[in-house]
C-alpha positions as CSV (number, residue, x, y, z in Angstrom):
1,X,155.5,217.1,-48.2
2,X,157.5,215.1,-45.7
3,X,155.6,211.5,-45.2
4,X,158.0,210.6,-41.9
5,X,157.6,214.4,-39.8
6,X,154.0,214.4,-41.0
7,X,153.8,210.9,-39.8
8,X,155.7,211.5,-36.3
9,X,153.4,215.0,-35.3
10,X,149.9,212.6,-36.1
11,X,151.7,208.6,-34.3
12,X,153.3,210.4,-31.3
13,X,151.9,213.7,-31.3
14,X,148.5,215.0,-30.7
15,X,148.9,215.8,-35.1
16,X,149.6,219.1,-36.8
17,X,147.7,222.6,-35.9
18,X,146.8,224.8,-39.1
19,X,150.1,225.8,-40.8
20,X,152.3,224.6,-37.8
21,X,155.5,223.7,-39.9
22,X,156.2,220.1,-39.8
23,X,159.8,219.2,-37.7
24,X,163.2,218.9,-40.1
25,X,164.4,216.4,-37.9
26,X,161.0,214.1,-36.8
27,X,164.1,212.2,-34.8
28,X,165.6,215.1,-32.8
29,X,162.3,216.6,-32.4
30,X,160.6,213.9,-30.7
31,X,164.1,213.2,-28.1
32,X,163.4,217.1,-28.0
33,X,160.3,217.0,-25.6
34,X,161.7,215.0,-23.7
35,X,163.9,216.9,-22.3
36,X,164.4,219.0,-19.0
37,X,160.7,219.5,-17.0
38,X,158.0,218.9,-17.6
39,X,156.6,223.2,-19.1
40,X,153.0,222.4,-18.1
41,X,154.5,222.0,-14.7
42,X,154.9,225.8,-14.6
43,X,151.1,227.3,-15.2
44,X,149.4,227.8,-12.0
45,X,146.8,224.8,-11.3
46,X,144.9,223.5,-8.4
47,X,146.5,221.3,-6.2
48,X,145.8,218.3,-4.2
49,X,145.4,220.1,-1.2
50,X,143.0,222.6,-3.2
51,X,140.6,219.4,-4.1
52,X,140.9,218.4,-0.1
53,X,140.1,221.7,1.7
54,X,137.1,222.4,-1.1
55,X,135.8,218.7,-0.3
56,X,135.5,219.3,3.6
57,X,134.1,223.1,2.8
58,X,131.6,221.6,0.7
59,X,130.9,218.9,3.4
60,X,131.2,221.6,6.5
61,X,128.3,224.1,4.5
62,X,126.6,222.2,1.8
63,X,125.2,224.6,-0.8
64,X,122.0,223.8,-2.3
65,X,123.0,223.9,-6.0
66,X,125.4,221.2,-7.1
67,X,126.9,223.8,-8.7
68,X,128.1,225.9,-6.6
69,X,130.1,224.0,-4.7
70,X,133.4,224.5,-4.0
71,X,134.8,221.5,-4.9
72,X,132.9,221.8,-8.3
73,X,134.8,224.5,-9.0
74,X,138.3,223.7,-8.0
75,X,137.4,220.3,-11.1
76,X,136.4,222.7,-13.5
77,X,139.3,225.5,-12.3
78,X,141.6,222.7,-12.7
79,X,140.6,220.8,-16.0
80,X,140.2,224.3,-17.9
81,X,144.0,224.0,-17.6
82,X,144.5,220.9,-18.5
83,X,142.4,221.7,-21.4
84,X,144.2,224.6,-22.4
85,X,147.8,223.0,-22.0
86,X,146.5,220.0,-24.1
87,X,145.5,222.4,-27.2
88,X,148.6,224.8,-27.1
89,X,151.6,222.6,-25.8
90,X,154.9,222.8,-27.8
91,X,155.8,219.5,-26.3
92,X,153.0,217.0,-27.6
93,X,154.9,214.1,-28.1
94,X,155.2,214.4,-24.0
95,X,151.9,216.3,-23.7
96,X,150.8,211.9,-25.1
97,X,152.6,210.1,-22.7
98,X,151.0,211.8,-20.2
99,X,147.7,210.8,-20.6
100,X,148.9,207.8,-21.8
101,X,149.6,206.5,-18.6
102,X,146.8,209.0,-16.8
103,X,144.9,206.6,-18.9
104,X,146.7,203.1,-17.4
105,X,146.4,204.1,-14.0
106,X,143.1,205.5,-14.4
107,X,141.0,206.4,-11.5
108,X,137.4,207.9,-12.2
109,X,136.0,211.1,-11.1
110,X,132.6,209.6,-10.3
111,X,133.7,207.4,-7.9
112,X,133.4,208.5,-4.8
113,X,135.1,212.3,-3.6
114,X,137.8,211.9,-6.2
115,X,136.8,214.4,-8.8
116,X,138.4,217.8,-7.6
117,X,141.5,216.3,-7.4
118,X,142.0,214.1,-10.6
119,X,143.4,216.2,-12.7
120,X,145.9,217.4,-9.6
121,X,147.1,213.7,-9.6
122,X,147.9,213.5,-13.4
123,X,149.8,216.4,-12.4
124,X,151.8,215.2,-9.6
125,X,151.8,211.4,-9.7
126,X,152.3,211.1,-13.2
127,X,153.6,214.0,-15.1
128,X,156.7,214.8,-13.0
129,X,157.9,210.9,-13.6
130,X,156.5,210.5,-17.5
131,X,160.5,210.4,-18.8
132,X,161.8,209.4,-15.8
133,X,161.8,205.7,-14.0
134,X,158.7,203.7,-14.0
135,X,158.9,202.7,-10.8
136,X,158.9,206.1,-9.6
137,X,155.6,207.0,-11.2
138,X,154.5,203.4,-9.4
139,X,155.0,204.8,-5.9
140,X,153.8,208.2,-6.6
141,X,150.4,206.9,-8.3
142,X,150.3,204.5,-6.0
143,X,150.9,207.2,-3.4
144,X,148.9,210.2,-4.2
145,X,145.4,210.5,-2.4
146,X,143.5,210.5,-5.5
147,X,144.1,207.1,-6.5
148,X,144.0,206.1,-2.5
149,X,140.5,207.4,-2.5
150,X,139.5,205.7,-5.7
151,X,140.4,202.0,-4.7
152,X,138.6,202.8,-1.6
153,X,141.6,202.2,0.4
154,X,141.1,205.7,3.2
155,X,138.4,202.7,5.3
156,X,141.1,200.1,4.7
157,X,142.4,199.8,8.5
158,X,144.2,196.3,10.1
159,X,142.2,193.6,11.0
160,X,143.7,193.5,14.4
161,X,144.0,197.3,15.0
162,X,140.9,198.5,17.7
163,X,139.3,200.5,14.7
164,X,139.1,197.0,12.7
165,X,138.2,195.4,15.3
166,X,135.5,198.2,16.4
167,X,133.4,198.5,13.1
168,X,134.9,194.5,12.3
169,X,136.8,196.2,8.9
170,X,139.9,194.5,7.7
171,X,142.3,195.5,4.9
172,X,140.8,196.8,1.6
173,X,143.1,194.7,-1.3
174,X,142.2,196.8,-3.9
175,X,145.0,198.3,-4.5
176,X,146.8,195.4,-4.1
177,X,144.6,193.7,-6.8
178,X,145.6,196.7,-9.4
């Protein structure tokens, strides 16, 4: 067994699956996974708009059973796509990078109404930029609705604006601190 190839699959990928062959050239195997667009982006999955529409639908017509919320179904569907991608990916190094950055720029599905758009956040703000420029990823993360909702920036108002004066609110500095 080629030790370097096995180490590459474990340290940089997601480990060897079953009888999956070891890469003949570990460095080329890793570098090849960073080329081109992320194949996971070609898989249909709920986007941010679907999650936000589901949240609005639930707010207008709340079901008695929380599991019957439209937003809960969107979250289940998006999570199923994400987990299937994780388990079946042909580019495990890229996938590991995606989840590294998703953990670094973390949001919580349990805070506020972020749940139905958490997977869309990873798909829209992190995946397209994981092999590109860090500043592009940072900008996408900072401007994504999931991050703005998670850090309560949706409630931010200029202290001298009409809304800020009327509701005695000011700027929310959570994003700046992060």
